[in-house]
N, C-alpha and C positions, 0 to 999 in steps of 0.2 A: 395800319394793317401790319406793318413790319414789326411793330411792338408786340402785337398779338402772336405773330408767327414765332418770334423769339421766345416769348413766354410759354407757348405751347411746346416748343422744342425743349426748353429748359424743364418743363413739367414732364415730358416724355423721358428725358435723360434721368431725371430724379426718380421717376417710377421704375425705370430699368435698374437703376442702382439699388433701390429698395427691394426690388424683386430678386436681384442677385444676392443681396445681403440676407434676405429671408430664405432663399434657397440654400445658401451656405450654412446658415444657422440650423435649418431643418436637417441638412445632411449631417452636421455635427451631432445633433440630438439623436438621430437614428443610429449613428455610429456608436455613441455612448450607450444606447440601449442594447445594441448587439454586444458590445464589450461587457456590460454588466451581466447580461444573460450568459455569456461564455464563462465569466468568472464564477457565477453561481453553479453552473453545470460542473465545472472543474472542481469546485469545493465539494459538491455532493459526491462526485465520483471518487475523490480522495478520501472522503469519509467512509464510503463503502469499502474501499481498498484497505483502509486502516482496520475496519471492523473484521474483514475477512482474515487479515494477518493476525489480529489478536486471537481469533478463534483457532487459527492454525497453530499458533504458538501454544495455546492451552492444550490442544491435542498432542503436540509434541512433548510438552511437559508431562502429561499423563502417561504417554508411551514410555518416556524415560524412567518415570517412577516404577512402572510395571516391569521394565527390563532390569532395573537395579534389584528389584525384589526377586525376580526369577534367577538372576545371576547369584545372589546370596544363597538362594535355596539350592541351586545346582552345585555350588562350590562348598557346601557344608560338609565337614568331615564325616558325619554320620551317614549321609546319603552316598558319598563316595565309597565308604567302607562296606555298606550293605550291597551296593552294586558289584563291588570287587568280589565279595563272598559268593554272590550269585554266579559269577563267572568262573568260580573255582580258585580264586587267588587266596593266598594265605599271608599272614604277617611274616616278615623275614626274621630269621634268627639274628641275635645281636652280632654274631661274627660275619654275617652277610651284609651288614650295613657299612657304608663308607661315609665318613663325615668329610664334607668339603670345607676347606678353609674360608 
């Protein structure tokens, strides 16, 4: 009888150990799944952020080209001269000009 009791106790200890090992392995597996899911979400969000920034950069480059074109148009000598004439300005006489060194 004592041999049966000892073997039953040993079997119970063995079952508990197996249950604990199984629980730990299951917890590790669930943890890995959560980590993998988190990594995929971060990857997707980073991809969306990169896409938004590329679009924003393209808009900024377009605006820069437009502003350079407008600046070239507004600083053209012919436009400045025509606006000066509309305001009643005239070209200076040669003796009114001062040359800076």
